[in-house]
PDB file of N, CA, C and O in Angstrom, chain B, residues numbered from 101:
ATOM      1  N   MET B 101      71.490  16.806 -15.813  1.00  0.00           N
ATOM      2  CA  MET B 101      71.793  16.468 -17.204  1.00  0.00           C
ATOM      3  C   MET B 101      73.247  16.238 -17.303  1.00  0.00           C
ATOM      4  O   MET B 101      73.982  17.068 -16.767  1.00  0.00           O
ATOM      5  N   PRO B 102      73.763  15.230 -17.913  1.00  0.00           N
ATOM      6  CA  PRO B 102      75.163  14.995 -18.029  1.00  0.00           C
ATOM      7  C   PRO B 102      75.851  16.034 -18.934  1.00  0.00           C
ATOM      8  O   PRO B 102      75.369  16.434 -19.994  1.00  0.00           O
ATOM      9  N   GLN B 103      76.970  16.412 -18.438  1.00  0.00           N
ATOM     10  CA  GLN B 103      77.774  17.540 -19.040  1.00  0.00           C
ATOM     11  C   GLN B 103      79.179  17.020 -19.543  1.00  0.00           C
ATOM     12  O   GLN B 103      79.881  16.332 -18.801  1.00  0.00           O
ATOM     13  N   CYS B 104      79.527  17.325 -20.670  1.00  0.00           N
ATOM     14  CA  CYS B 104      80.891  17.099 -21.192  1.00  0.00           C
ATOM     15  C   CYS B 104      81.892  18.162 -20.713  1.00  0.00           C
ATOM     16  O   CYS B 104      81.759  19.361 -20.958  1.00  0.00           O
ATOM     17  N   VAL B 105      82.933  17.614 -19.991  1.00  0.00           N
ATOM     18  CA  VAL B 105      83.876  18.535 -19.424  1.00  0.00           C
ATOM     19  C   VAL B 105      85.288  18.120 -19.753  1.00  0.00           C
ATOM     20  O   VAL B 105      85.476  16.936 -20.034  1.00  0.00           O
ATOM     21  N   GLU B 106      86.281  18.947 -19.749  1.00  0.00           N
ATOM     22  CA  GLU B 106      87.619  18.511 -19.863  1.00  0.00           C
ATOM     23  C   GLU B 106      88.530  19.532 -19.124  1.00  0.00           C
ATOM     24  O   GLU B 106      88.177  20.681 -18.860  1.00  0.00           O
ATOM     25  N   PHE B 107      89.766  18.982 -18.811  1.00  0.00           N
ATOM     26  CA  PHE B 107      90.800  19.772 -18.125  1.00  0.00           C
ATOM     27  C   PHE B 107      91.555  20.473 -19.211  1.00  0.00           C
ATOM     28  O   PHE B 107      91.991  19.889 -20.203  1.00  0.00           O
ATOM     29  N   LYS B 108      91.696  21.819 -18.963  1.00  0.00           N
ATOM     30  CA  LYS B 108      92.453  22.771 -19.838  1.00  0.00           C
ATOM     31  C   LYS B 108      93.441  23.555 -18.927  1.00  0.00           C
ATOM     32  O   LYS B 108      93.123  23.874 -17.781  1.00  0.00           O
ATOM     33  N   THR B 109      94.632  23.849 -19.464  1.00  0.00           N
ATOM     34  CA  THR B 109      95.513  24.727 -18.766  1.00  0.00           C
ATOM     35  C   THR B 109      95.362  26.068 -19.130  1.00  0.00           C
ATOM     36  O   THR B 109      95.675  26.406 -20.271  1.00  0.00           O
ATOM     37  N   PRO B 110      94.894  26.950 -18.262  1.00  0.00           N
ATOM     38  CA  PRO B 110      94.557  28.288 -18.681  1.00  0.00           C
ATOM     39  C   PRO B 110      95.866  29.062 -18.822  1.00  0.00           C
ATOM     40  O   PRO B 110      96.883  28.648 -18.266  1.00  0.00           O
ATOM     41  N   THR B 111      95.860  30.199 -19.571  1.00  0.00           N
ATOM     42  CA  THR B 111      97.022  31.024 -19.650  1.00  0.00           C
ATOM     43  C   THR B 111      96.696  32.420 -19.043  1.00  0.00           C
ATOM     44  O   THR B 111      95.585  32.939 -19.152  1.00  0.00           O
ATOM     45  N   TYR B 112      97.662  32.942 -18.448  1.00  0.00           N
ATOM     46  CA  TYR B 112      97.453  34.353 -17.862  1.00  0.00           C
ATOM     47  C   TYR B 112      98.620  35.186 -18.414  1.00  0.00           C
ATOM     48  O   TYR B 112      99.785  34.934 -18.105  1.00  0.00           O
ATOM     49  N   GLY B 113      98.282  36.160 -19.218  1.00  0.00           N
ATOM     50  CA  GLY B 113      99.166  36.944 -19.854  1.00  0.00           C
ATOM     51  C   GLY B 113     100.177  36.343 -20.828  1.00  0.00           C
ATOM     52  O   GLY B 113     101.274  36.859 -21.044  1.00  0.00           O
ATOM     53  N   GLY B 114      99.722  35.172 -21.428  1.00  0.00           N
ATOM     54  CA  GLY B 114     100.484  34.468 -22.358  1.00  0.00           C
ATOM     55  C   GLY B 114     101.268  33.445 -21.652  1.00  0.00           C
ATOM     56  O   GLY B 114     101.883  32.664 -22.378  1.00  0.00           O
ATOM     57  N   ASP B 115     101.369  33.293 -20.363  1.00  0.00           N
ATOM     58  CA  ASP B 115     102.091  32.202 -19.812  1.00  0.00           C
ATOM     59  C   ASP B 115     101.081  31.234 -19.254  1.00  0.00           C
ATOM     60  O   ASP B 115     100.085  31.718 -18.717  1.00  0.00           O
ATOM     61  N   PRO B 116     101.216  29.921 -19.315  1.00  0.00           N
ATOM     62  CA  PRO B 116     100.357  28.909 -18.918  1.00  0.00           C
ATOM     63  C   PRO B 116     100.512  28.825 -17.277  1.00  0.00           C
ATOM     64  O   PRO B 116     101.579  28.924 -16.672  1.00  0.00           O
ATOM     65  N   ILE B 117      99.309  28.635 -16.738  1.00  0.00           N
ATOM     66  CA  ILE B 117      99.248  28.435 -15.255  1.00  0.00           C
ATOM     67  C   ILE B 117      99.487  26.949 -14.976  1.00  0.00           C
ATOM     68  O   ILE B 117      99.109  26.088 -15.770  1.00  0.00           O
ATOM     69  N   ASP B 118     100.115  26.666 -13.847  1.00  0.00           N
ATOM     70  CA  ASP B 118     100.505  25.311 -13.582  1.00  0.00           C
ATOM     71  C   ASP B 118      99.491  24.295 -13.284  1.00  0.00           C
ATOM     72  O   ASP B 118      99.711  23.099 -13.477  1.00  0.00           O
ATOM     73  N   GLN B 119      98.307  24.776 -12.786  1.00  0.00           N
ATOM     74  CA  GLN B 119      97.200  23.891 -12.489  1.00  0.00           C
ATOM     75  C   GLN B 119      96.176  23.848 -13.652  1.00  0.00           C
ATOM     76  O   GLN B 119      95.740  24.888 -14.145  1.00  0.00           O
ATOM     77  N   PRO B 120      95.810  22.633 -14.069  1.00  0.00           N
ATOM     78  CA  PRO B 120      94.650  22.628 -15.088  1.00  0.00           C
ATOM     79  C   PRO B 120      93.354  22.852 -14.431  1.00  0.00           C
ATOM     80  O   PRO B 120      93.183  22.521 -13.258  1.00  0.00           O
ATOM     81  N   VAL B 121      92.435  23.402 -15.140  1.00  0.00           N
ATOM     82  CA  VAL B 121      91.109  23.820 -14.710  1.00  0.00           C
ATOM     83  C   VAL B 121      90.059  23.046 -15.362  1.00  0.00           C
ATOM     84  O   VAL B 121      90.194  22.808 -16.562  1.00  0.00           O
ATOM     85  N   LEU B 122      89.022  22.616 -14.734  1.00  0.00           N
ATOM     86  CA  LEU B 122      87.909  21.840 -15.388  1.00  0.00           C
ATOM     87  C   LEU B 122      86.999  22.847 -16.026  1.00  0.00           C
ATOM     88  O   LEU B 122      86.483  23.761 -15.384  1.00  0.00           O
ATOM     89  N   VAL B 123      86.802  22.634 -17.423  1.00  0.00           N
ATOM     90  CA  VAL B 123      85.988  23.557 -18.140  1.00  0.00           C
ATOM     91  C   VAL B 123      84.962  22.779 -18.889  1.00  0.00           C
ATOM     92  O   VAL B 123      85.238  21.693 -19.398  1.00  0.00           O
ATOM     93  N   ALA B 124      83.764  23.329 -18.963  1.00  0.00           N
ATOM     94  CA  ALA B 124      82.663  22.707 -19.716  1.00  0.00           C
ATOM     95  C   ALA B 124      83.045  22.757 -21.227  1.00  0.00           C
ATOM     96  O   ALA B 124      83.602  23.749 -21.696  1.00  0.00           O
ATOM     97  N   SER B 125      82.740  21.691 -21.960  1.00  0.00           N
ATOM     98  CA  SER B 125      83.024  21.512 -23.385  1.00  0.00           C
ATOM     99  C   SER B 125      81.801  21.680 -24.091  1.00  0.00           C
ATOM    100  O   SER B 125      80.744  21.347 -23.555  1.00  0.00           O
ATOM    101  N   SER B 126      81.832  22.201 -25.327  1.00  0.00           N
ATOM    102  CA  SER B 126      80.658  22.273 -26.095  1.00  0.00           C
ATOM    103  C   SER B 126      80.277  21.021 -26.990  1.00  0.00           C
ATOM    104  O   SER B 126      79.284  21.036 -27.718  1.00  0.00           O
ATOM    105  N   ALA B 127      81.080  20.004 -26.892  1.00  0.00           N
ATOM    106  CA  ALA B 127      80.971  18.830 -27.596  1.00  0.00           C
ATOM    107  C   ALA B 127      79.771  17.982 -27.061  1.00  0.00           C
ATOM    108  O   ALA B 127      79.517  18.002 -25.857  1.00  0.00           O
ATOM    109  N   ASP B 128      79.089  17.297 -27.864  1.00  0.00           N
ATOM    110  CA  ASP B 128      78.036  16.368 -27.407  1.00  0.00           C
ATOM    111  C   ASP B 128      78.608  15.210 -26.699  1.00  0.00           C
ATOM    112  O   ASP B 128      79.805  14.941 -26.788  1.00  0.00           O
ATOM    113  N   LEU B 129      77.748  14.496 -25.973  1.00  0.00           N
ATOM    114  CA  LEU B 129      78.280  13.360 -25.170  1.00  0.00           C
ATOM    115  C   LEU B 129      78.821  12.251 -25.958  1.00  0.00           C
ATOM    116  O   LEU B 129      79.749  11.616 -25.458  1.00  0.00           O
ATOM    117  N   ALA B 130      78.379  11.920 -27.123  1.00  0.00           N
ATOM    118  CA  ALA B 130      78.861  10.921 -27.988  1.00  0.00           C
ATOM    119  C   ALA B 130      80.254  11.178 -28.406  1.00  0.00           C
ATOM    120  O   ALA B 130      81.005  10.226 -28.615  1.00  0.00           O
ATOM    121  N   ASN B 131      80.667  12.450 -28.547  1.00  0.00           N
ATOM    122  CA  ASN B 131      82.005  12.778 -28.970  1.00  0.00           C
ATOM    123  C   ASN B 131      82.782  13.614 -27.953  1.00  0.00           C
ATOM    124  O   ASN B 131      83.590  14.482 -28.281  1.00  0.00           O
ATOM    125  N   CYS B 132      82.488  13.299 -26.736  1.00  0.00           N
ATOM    126  CA  CYS B 132      83.135  13.990 -25.635  1.00  0.00           C
ATOM    127  C   CYS B 132      84.668  13.668 -25.489  1.00  0.00           C
ATOM    128  O   CYS B 132      85.027  12.529 -25.191  1.00  0.00           O
ATOM    129  N   PRO B 133      85.529  14.642 -25.693  1.00  0.00           N
ATOM    130  CA  PRO B 133      87.016  14.428 -25.667  1.00  0.00           C
ATOM    131  C   PRO B 133      87.465  14.221 -24.199  1.00  0.00           C
ATOM    132  O   PRO B 133      88.510  13.610 -23.974  1.00  0.00           O
ATOM    133  N   GLY B 134      86.709  14.713 -23.200  1.00  0.00           N
ATOM    134  CA  GLY B 134      87.255  14.574 -21.836  1.00  0.00           C
ATOM    135  C   GLY B 134      86.391  13.614 -20.984  1.00  0.00           C
ATOM    136  O   GLY B 134      86.312  12.401 -21.178  1.00  0.00           O
ATOM    137  N   TYR B 135      85.789  14.270 -20.071  1.00  0.00           N
ATOM    138  CA  TYR B 135      84.982  13.361 -19.089  1.00  0.00           C
ATOM    139  C   TYR B 135      83.506  13.939 -19.113  1.00  0.00           C
ATOM    140  O   TYR B 135      83.172  15.053 -19.517  1.00  0.00           O
ATOM    141  N   VAL B 136      82.689  12.935 -18.591  1.00  0.00           N
ATOM    142  CA  VAL B 136      81.267  13.205 -18.529  1.00  0.00           C
ATOM    143  C   VAL B 136      80.924  13.382 -17.138  1.00  0.00           C
ATOM    144  O   VAL B 136      81.172  12.510 -16.306  1.00  0.00           O
ATOM    145  N   LEU B 137      80.314  14.571 -16.827  1.00  0.00           N
ATOM    146  CA  LEU B 137      80.082  15.010 -15.413  1.00  0.00           C
ATOM    147  C   LEU B 137      78.559  14.736 -15.269  1.00  0.00           C
ATOM    148  O   LEU B 137      77.747  15.217 -16.059  1.00  0.00           O
ATOM    149  N   VAL B 138      78.201  13.925 -14.204  1.00  0.00           N
ATOM    150  CA  VAL B 138      76.897  13.563 -13.874  1.00  0.00           C
ATOM    151  C   VAL B 138      76.595  13.883 -12.430  1.00  0.00           C
ATOM    152  O   VAL B 138      77.540  13.924 -11.642  1.00  0.00           O
ATOM    153  N   THR B 139      75.356  14.114 -12.008  1.00  0.00           N
ATOM    154  CA  THR B 139      74.923  14.212 -10.620  1.00  0.00           C
ATOM    155  C   THR B 139      74.959  12.917  -9.875  1.00  0.00           C
ATOM    156  O   THR B 139      75.129  11.833 -10.433  1.00  0.00           O
ATOM    157  N   GLN B 140      74.794  13.074  -8.606  1.00  0.00           N
ATOM    158  CA  GLN B 140      74.784  11.792  -7.808  1.00  0.00           C
ATOM    159  C   GLN B 140      73.569  10.921  -8.148  1.00  0.00           C
ATOM    160  O   GLN B 140      73.660   9.695  -8.207  1.00  0.00           O
ATOM    161  N   GLN B 141      72.392  11.608  -8.376  1.00  0.00           N
ATOM    162  CA  GLN B 141      71.239  10.831  -8.763  1.00  0.00           C
ATOM    163  C   GLN B 141      71.355  10.110 -10.082  1.00  0.00           C
ATOM    164  O   GLN B 141      70.880   8.985 -10.237  1.00  0.00           O
ATOM    165  N   GLU B 142      72.003  10.779 -11.050  1.00  0.00           N
ATOM    166  CA  GLU B 142      72.211  10.179 -12.363  1.00  0.00           C
ATOM    167  C   GLU B 142      73.182   9.057 -12.336  1.00  0.00           C
ATOM    168  O   GLU B 142      73.008   8.070 -13.052  1.00  0.00           O
ATOM    169  N   TYR B 143      74.192   9.171 -11.542  1.00  0.00           N
ATOM    170  CA  TYR B 143      75.240   8.203 -11.293  1.00  0.00           C
ATOM    171  C   TYR B 143      74.500   6.911 -10.658  1.00  0.00           C
ATOM    172  O   TYR B 143      74.676   5.796 -11.149  1.00  0.00           O
ATOM    173  N   SER B 144      73.749   7.100  -9.657  1.00  0.00           N
ATOM    174  CA  SER B 144      73.166   6.087  -8.948  1.00  0.00           C
ATOM    175  C   SER B 144      72.128   5.327  -9.780  1.00  0.00           C
ATOM    176  O   SER B 144      71.934   4.122  -9.618  1.00  0.00           O
ATOM    177  N   SER B 145      71.459   6.081 -10.688  1.00  0.00           N
ATOM    178  CA  SER B 145      70.386   5.471 -11.601  1.00  0.00           C
ATOM    179  C   SER B 145      71.089   4.586 -12.635  1.00  0.00           C
ATOM    180  O   SER B 145      70.499   3.632 -13.142  1.00  0.00           O
ATOM    181  N   MET B 146      72.365   4.905 -12.949  1.00  0.00           N
ATOM    182  CA  MET B 146      73.161   4.176 -13.988  1.00  0.00           C
ATOM    183  C   MET B 146      73.624   2.799 -13.367  1.00  0.00           C
ATOM    184  O   MET B 146      73.794   1.797 -14.062  1.00  0.00           O
ATOM    185  N   ASN B 147      73.800   2.832 -12.092  1.00  0.00           N
ATOM    186  CA  ASN B 147      74.397   1.709 -11.412  1.00  0.00           C
ATOM    187  C   ASN B 147      73.375   0.886 -10.538  1.00  0.00           C
ATOM    188  O   ASN B 147      73.750   0.243  -9.558  1.00  0.00           O
ATOM    189  N   THR B 148      72.238   0.935 -10.895  1.00  0.00           N
ATOM    190  CA  THR B 148      71.174   0.221 -10.239  1.00  0.00           C
ATOM    191  C   THR B 148      71.178  -1.302 -10.548  1.00  0.00           C
ATOM    192  O   THR B 148      71.680  -1.723 -11.590  1.00  0.00           O
ATOM    193  N   THR B 149      70.656  -2.055  -9.701  1.00  0.00           N
ATOM    194  CA  THR B 149      70.559  -3.474  -9.887  1.00  0.00           C
ATOM    195  C   THR B 149      69.393  -3.803 -10.705  1.00  0.00           C
ATOM    196  O   THR B 149      68.810  -2.877 -11.268  1.00  0.00           O
ATOM    197  N   PHE B 150      68.963  -5.053 -10.847  1.00  0.00           N
ATOM    198  CA  PHE B 150      67.928  -5.397 -11.653  1.00  0.00           C
ATOM    199  C   PHE B 150      66.509  -4.885 -11.275  1.00  0.00           C
ATOM    200  O   PHE B 150      65.632  -4.623 -12.098  1.00  0.00           O
ATOM    201  N   PHE B 151      66.384  -4.764  -9.778  1.00  0.00           N
ATOM    202  CA  PHE B 151      65.142  -4.216  -9.359  1.00  0.00           C
ATOM    203  C   PHE B 151      65.260  -2.688  -9.113  1.00  0.00           C
ATOM    204  O   PHE B 151      66.038  -2.219  -8.282  1.00  0.00           O
ATOM    205  N   VAL B 152      64.470  -1.976  -9.858  1.00  0.00           N
ATOM    206  CA  VAL B 152      64.591  -0.438  -9.681  1.00  0.00           C
ATOM    207  C   VAL B 152      63.727  -0.079  -8.524  1.00  0.00           C
ATOM    208  O   VAL B 152      62.647  -0.634  -8.321  1.00  0.00           O
ATOM    209  N   PRO B 153      64.205   0.828  -7.793  1.00  0.00           N
ATOM    210  CA  PRO B 153      63.464   1.411  -6.693  1.00  0.00           C
ATOM    211  C   PRO B 153      62.116   2.004  -7.054  1.00  0.00           C
ATOM    212  O   PRO B 153      62.079   2.845  -7.951  1.00  0.00           O
ATOM    213  N   LEU B 154      61.012   1.639  -6.435  1.00  0.00           N
ATOM    214  CA  LEU B 154      59.657   2.131  -6.800  1.00  0.00           C
ATOM    215  C   LEU B 154      59.205   3.021  -5.699  1.00  0.00           C
ATOM    216  O   LEU B 154      59.584   2.847  -4.541  1.00  0.00           O
ATOM    217  N   SER B 155      58.394   3.978  -6.057  1.00  0.00           N
ATOM    218  CA  SER B 155      57.689   4.756  -5.118  1.00  0.00           C
ATOM    219  C   SER B 155      56.473   4.038  -4.660  1.00  0.00           C
ATOM    220  O   SER B 155      56.113   3.044  -5.291  1.00  0.00           O
ATOM    221  N   ILE B 156      55.815   4.438  -3.640  1.00  0.00           N
ATOM    222  CA  ILE B 156      54.739   3.751  -3.004  1.00  0.00           C
ATOM    223  C   ILE B 156      53.489   3.631  -4.007  1.00  0.00           C
ATOM    224  O   ILE B 156      52.754   2.646  -4.084  1.00  0.00           O
ATOM    225  N   THR B 157      53.392   4.704  -4.692  1.00  0.00           N
ATOM    226  CA  THR B 157      52.318   4.724  -5.682  1.00  0.00           C
ATOM    227  C   THR B 157      52.513   3.739  -6.786  1.00  0.00           C
ATOM    228  O   THR B 157      51.577   3.082  -7.242  1.00  0.00           O
ATOM    229  N   ASP B 158      53.757   3.647  -7.212  1.00  0.00           N
ATOM    230  CA  ASP B 158      54.226   2.713  -8.251  1.00  0.00           C
ATOM    231  C   ASP B 158      53.896   1.235  -7.819  1.00  0.00           C
ATOM    232  O   ASP B 158      53.279   0.431  -8.518  1.00  0.00           O
ATOM    233  N   GLY B 159      54.377   1.012  -6.622  1.00  0.00           N
ATOM    234  CA  GLY B 159      54.082  -0.441  -6.049  1.00  0.00           C
ATOM    235  C   GLY B 159      52.642  -0.717  -5.794  1.00  0.00           C
ATOM    236  O   GLY B 159      52.228  -1.864  -5.965  1.00  0.00           O
ATOM    237  N   ALA B 160      51.784   0.299  -5.370  1.00  0.00           N
ATOM    238  CA  ALA B 160      50.477   0.080  -5.265  1.00  0.00           C
ATOM    239  C   ALA B 160      49.703  -0.194  -6.598  1.00  0.00           C
ATOM    240  O   ALA B 160      48.773  -0.993  -6.706  1.00  0.00           O
ATOM    241  N   SER B 161      50.233   0.605  -7.623  1.00  0.00           N
ATOM    242  CA  SER B 161      49.462   0.317  -8.915  1.00  0.00           C
ATOM    243  C   SER B 161      49.808  -1.044  -9.508  1.00  0.00           C
ATOM    244  O   SER B 161      48.982  -1.672 -10.171  1.00  0.00           O
ATOM    245  N   ILE B 162      51.120  -1.522  -9.245  1.00  0.00           N
ATOM    246  CA  ILE B 162      51.480  -2.837  -9.672  1.00  0.00           C
ATOM    247  C   ILE B 162      50.736  -3.846  -8.995  1.00  0.00           C
ATOM    248  O   ILE B 162      50.211  -4.751  -9.643  1.00  0.00           O
ATOM    249  N   ALA B 163      50.629  -3.774  -7.634  1.00  0.00           N
ATOM    250  CA  ALA B 163      49.752  -4.615  -6.882  1.00  0.00           C
ATOM    251  C   ALA B 163      48.320  -4.671  -7.236  1.00  0.00           C
ATOM    252  O   ALA B 163      47.698  -5.731  -7.306  1.00  0.00           O
ATOM    253  N   LEU B 164      47.811  -3.508  -7.458  1.00  0.00           N
ATOM    254  CA  LEU B 164      46.430  -3.509  -7.910  1.00  0.00           C
ATOM    255  C   LEU B 164      46.158  -4.148  -9.249  1.00  0.00           C
ATOM    256  O   LEU B 164      45.125  -4.788  -9.446  1.00  0.00           O
ATOM    257  N   GLY B 165      47.092  -3.972 -10.177  1.00  0.00           N
ATOM    258  CA  GLY B 165      46.909  -4.595 -11.544  1.00  0.00           C
ATOM    259  C   GLY B 165      47.092  -6.141 -11.337  1.00  0.00           C
ATOM    260  O   GLY B 165      46.388  -6.873 -12.032  1.00  0.00           O
ATOM    261  N   ILE B 166      47.960  -6.699 -10.460  1.00  0.00           N
ATOM    262  CA  ILE B 166      48.130  -8.057 -10.160  1.00  0.00           C
ATOM    263  C   ILE B 166      46.834  -8.745  -9.644  1.00  0.00           C
ATOM    264  O   ILE B 166      46.384  -9.803 -10.084  1.00  0.00           O
ATOM    265  N   ALA B 167      46.263  -7.941  -8.581  1.00  0.00           N
ATOM    266  CA  ALA B 167      45.053  -8.393  -7.968  1.00  0.00           C
ATOM    267  C   ALA B 167      43.828  -8.415  -9.004  1.00  0.00           C
ATOM    268  O   ALA B 167      43.033  -9.353  -9.072  1.00  0.00           O
ATOM    269  N   ALA B 168      43.780  -7.332  -9.752  1.00  0.00           N
ATOM    270  CA  ALA B 168      42.709  -7.350 -10.775  1.00  0.00           C
ATOM    271  C   ALA B 168      42.812  -8.476 -11.770  1.00  0.00           C
ATOM    272  O   ALA B 168      41.792  -8.997 -12.220  1.00  0.00           O
ATOM    273  N   LEU B 169      44.035  -8.870 -12.130  1.00  0.00           N
ATOM    274  CA  LEU B 169      44.187  -9.967 -13.071  1.00  0.00           C
ATOM    275  C   LEU B 169      43.925 -11.289 -12.486  1.00  0.00           C
ATOM    276  O   LEU B 169      43.385 -12.161 -13.165  1.00  0.00           O
ATOM    277  N   TRP B 170      44.284 -11.496 -11.236  1.00  0.00           N
ATOM    278  CA  TRP B 170      43.781 -12.692 -10.483  1.00  0.00           C
ATOM    279  C   TRP B 170      42.272 -12.765 -10.274  1.00  0.00           C
ATOM    280  O   TRP B 170      41.688 -13.844 -10.373  1.00  0.00           O
ATOM    281  N   GLY B 171      41.663 -11.687 -10.000  1.00  0.00           N
ATOM    282  CA  GLY B 171      40.302 -11.640  -9.825  1.00  0.00           C
ATOM    283  C   GLY B 171      39.571 -11.830 -11.228  1.00  0.00           C
ATOM    284  O   GLY B 171      38.459 -12.358 -11.248  1.00  0.00           O
ATOM    285  N   LEU B 172      40.141 -11.437 -12.311  1.00  0.00           N
ATOM    286  CA  LEU B 172      39.568 -11.634 -13.642  1.00  0.00           C
ATOM    287  C   LEU B 172      39.664 -13.182 -13.954  1.00  0.00           C
ATOM    288  O   LEU B 172      38.715 -13.807 -14.428  1.00  0.00           O
ATOM    289  N   ALA B 173      40.808 -13.711 -13.669  1.00  0.00           N
ATOM    290  CA  ALA B 173      41.022 -15.216 -13.830  1.00  0.00           C
ATOM    291  C   ALA B 173      40.075 -16.079 -13.060  1.00  0.00           C
ATOM    292  O   ALA B 173      39.520 -17.053 -13.569  1.00  0.00           O
ATOM    293  N   PHE B 174      39.898 -15.688 -11.781  1.00  0.00           N
ATOM    294  CA  PHE B 174      38.872 -16.393 -10.951  1.00  0.00           C
ATOM    295  C   PHE B 174      37.494 -16.323 -11.541  1.00  0.00           C
ATOM    296  O   PHE B 174      36.804 -17.341 -11.596  1.00  0.00           O
ATOM    297  N   ALA B 175      37.056 -15.146 -11.993  1.00  0.00           N
ATOM    298  CA  ALA B 175      35.802 -14.889 -12.552  1.00  0.00           C
ATOM    299  C   ALA B 175      35.594 -15.847 -13.869  1.00  0.00           C
ATOM    300  O   ALA B 175      34.605 -16.563 -14.032  1.00  0.00           O
ATOM    301  N   TYR B 176      36.550 -15.752 -14.658  1.00  0.00           N
ATOM    302  CA  TYR B 176      36.519 -16.601 -15.969  1.00  0.00           C
ATOM    303  C   TYR B 176      36.393 -18.072 -15.603  1.00  0.00           C
ATOM    304  O   TYR B 176      35.671 -18.801 -16.283  1.00  0.00           O
ATOM    305  N   ARG B 177      37.088 -18.551 -14.524  1.00  0.00           N
ATOM    306  CA  ARG B 177      37.114 -19.953 -14.197  1.00  0.00           C
ATOM    307  C   ARG B 177      35.713 -20.380 -13.723  1.00  0.00           C
ATOM    308  O   ARG B 177      35.179 -21.438 -14.057  1.00  0.00           O
ATOM    309  N   ASN B 178      35.154 -19.429 -12.891  1.00  0.00           N
ATOM    310  CA  ASN B 178      33.807 -19.780 -12.379  1.00  0.00           C
ATOM    311  C   ASN B 178      32.765 -19.783 -13.424  1.00  0.00           C
ATOM    312  O   ASN B 178      31.853 -20.610 -13.394  1.00  0.00           O
ATOM    313  N   ILE B 179      32.866 -18.894 -14.341  1.00  0.00           N
ATOM    314  CA  ILE B 179      31.939 -18.764 -15.409  1.00  0.00           C
ATOM    315  C   ILE B 179      32.028 -19.967 -16.393  1.00  0.00           C
ATOM    316  O   ILE B 179      31.043 -20.443 -16.957  1.00  0.00           O
ATOM    317  N   GLY B 180      33.327 -20.421 -16.547  1.00  0.00           N
ATOM    318  CA  GLY B 180      33.491 -21.635 -17.326  1.00  0.00           C
ATOM    319  C   GLY B 180      32.975 -22.954 -16.663  1.00  0.00           C
ATOM    320  O   GLY B 180      32.464 -23.852 -17.333  1.00  0.00           O
ATOM    321  N   ARG B 181      33.128 -23.015 -15.389  1.00  0.00           N
ATOM    322  CA  ARG B 181      32.586 -24.207 -14.608  1.00  0.00           C
ATOM    323  C   ARG B 181      30.987 -24.044 -14.620  1.00  0.00           C
ATOM    324  O   ARG B 181      30.303 -25.067 -14.575  1.00  0.00           O
ATOM    325  N   PHE B 182      30.427 -22.881 -14.674  1.00  0.00           N
ATOM    326  CA  PHE B 182      28.944 -22.780 -14.605  1.00  0.00           C
ATOM    327  C   PHE B 182      28.393 -23.201 -16.116  1.00  0.00           C
ATOM    328  O   PHE B 182      27.345 -23.838 -16.218  1.00  0.00           O
ATOM    329  N   ILE B 183      29.070 -22.852 -17.144  1.00  0.00           N
ATOM    330  CA  ILE B 183      28.629 -22.974 -18.438  1.00  0.00           C
ATOM    331  C   ILE B 183      28.926 -24.454 -18.835  1.00  0.00           C
ATOM    332  O   ILE B 183      28.073 -25.053 -19.490  1.00  0.00           O
ATOM    333  N   SER B 184      29.944 -25.001 -18.523  1.00  0.00           N
ATOM    334  CA  SER B 184      30.287 -26.399 -18.933  1.00  0.00           C
ATOM    335  C   SER B 184      29.351 -27.352 -18.460  1.00  0.00           C
ATOM    336  O   SER B 184      28.845 -27.174 -17.351  1.00  0.00           O
ATOM    337  N   PRO B 185      29.030 -28.407 -19.191  1.00  0.00           N
ATOM    338  CA  PRO B 185      28.132 -29.448 -18.789  1.00  0.00           C
ATOM    339  C   PRO B 185      28.718 -30.394 -17.726  1.00  0.00           C
ATOM    340  O   PRO B 185      29.912 -30.679 -17.810  1.00  0.00           O
ATOM    341  N   SER B 186      28.014 -30.869 -16.796  1.00  0.00           N
ATOM    342  CA  SER B 186      28.557 -31.598 -15.711  1.00  0.00           C
ATOM    343  C   SER B 186      28.849 -32.983 -16.314  1.00  0.00           C
ATOM    344  O   SER B 186      28.080 -33.471 -17.143  1.00  0.00           O
ATOM    345  N   THR B 187      29.918 -33.590 -15.916  1.00  0.00           N
ATOM    346  CA  THR B 187      30.304 -34.980 -16.332  1.00  0.00           C
ATOM    347  C   THR B 187      29.892 -36.069 -15.373  1.00  0.00           C
ATOM    348  O   THR B 187      30.087 -37.246 -15.677  1.00  0.00           O
ATOM    349  N   ASN B 188      29.277 -35.699 -14.118  1.00  0.00           N
ATOM    350  CA  ASN B 188      28.829 -36.604 -13.133  1.00  0.00           C
ATOM    351  C   ASN B 188      27.531 -37.280 -13.623  1.00  0.00           C
ATOM    352  O   ASN B 188      26.572 -36.556 -13.889  1.00  0.00           O
ATOM    353  N   GLU B 189      27.441 -38.535 -13.751  1.00  0.00           N
ATOM    354  CA  GLU B 189      26.165 -39.113 -14.361  1.00  0.00           C
ATOM    355  C   GLU B 189      25.650 -40.075 -13.168  1.00  0.00           C
ATOM    356  O   GLU B 189      25.636 -41.301 -13.272  1.00  0.00           O
ATOM    357  N   ASP B 190      25.272 -39.439 -12.140  1.00  0.00           N
ATOM    358  CA  ASP B 190      24.728 -40.179 -10.950  1.00  0.00           C
ATOM    359  C   ASP B 190      23.309 -40.550 -11.136  1.00  0.00           C
ATOM    360  O   ASP B 190      22.710 -41.163 -10.252  1.00  0.00           O
TER     361      ASP B 190
END
């Protein structure tokens, strides 16, 4: 899950420390004053191309749906040919 973070300079005994530290902020992502921290998977999903990577089961279900649609169209075409009157007057 994306997290809003920002760099803050911590103090030790009232004196600021030289190096800033990355601290989680309580602000929501829309009003984040610093940076948005994401995981590698979230970053790669934001930068995907047009074709999203599919699992094998997703690809198989899409292929099955396309094959079923082609089969249904083939059946409707043959039913329509069977029902329609023949135009050959031999």
